[in-house]
N, C-alpha and C positions, 0 to 999 in steps of 0.2 A: 156467729161463730161460737159464742159462749154456750148457746143452746145445743149445738152439735156436740161440743165437748161434754156437756152435762149428760146428754143421751148416751154417749159412748161410755162414760164412767158408770152410769146406771146399768147399762147392758153388761158391762164387765163385772159389776157387783152381783147382778143376777146370776151370771155364769159361775162366779166363785161360790155363791151361796148354794147353787144347785150341786156343784162339785163337792162341797163340804157335806151336804146332806147325803150324797151318794157314798161318801167315805165313812159315814156314820161317825163323824168327828165328835159330836156331842156325847155319844155313847162311849167312845174311847176315853174321852176326858173324864167322864163319870166313873169309868172303870179304874182309871189311874188314881182317882181321888179316894177310892175305897180299897185299901190294901188287903182286907180279909177276902173280899170278893175276888180280887185279882189272884190272891193265893189259891182260892178254891177253884177258880176257872183253870189256872195253870196246873193244879194238882190233878183235876179230872182229865185234862188234855194229856198229861204225862202218863196217867194210868191207861188211857185209851191207846196211846202210842206203844206202851209197854206190852199190853195184851195183844195188840196187833202184831208186834214184832215176834212175840212168843208163838202165837198161832201160825203166822206165816212161816216162821222158821221150822216149826214142827211139820207143817205140810211139805215144805221144801225138802226137809230131811227124809220124810217118809217116801216122797216121790223119788228121791235120789237112791234110797235104799232099794226100792222096788226095781228101779232101772238097773242097778248093779246086780241084783239077784237074777234078773232076766238075762243079763249078759253072761253071768256065771253059768246059767243053764245051757247056753249055747255051746259051751265047752270050747271056746276059742283058746288056742294054745297060748301059754304064758299069761295072757290077760285074765283068763278065767280063774287061774290059781290065785292071783293077787286079789282079785275081786272077791273070790270065795273066802279068802282069809279075812278081808275087811268086813264082810257080812257076818262071818262067824264071830269076830271080835265085838262087833256092835251088838249082836244078839246076846252074847255073854254079859255085856254091860247092861243091857236092858233087863236081863233076868235077875240081876242083883237085887 
């Protein structure tokens, strides 16, 4: 019975070691012990997120403006006047 318990513990340890290796726990601990590298990695990640946000927001705004201008061209009553005014105001702001 002692041998079965030992095999079970060894198997559980192998499983845990495998899971720790998959989690890259050693790399994470090394990163946490190096504050400058942690700062640099987070700085680059923040820059990437910021650029992605700006680029995505620009594309979304351009697509929305295009859609609004197409709706204004259709000359739908009431809606096209409001949309035309919005497009005109945005163009004035962009020309500044």
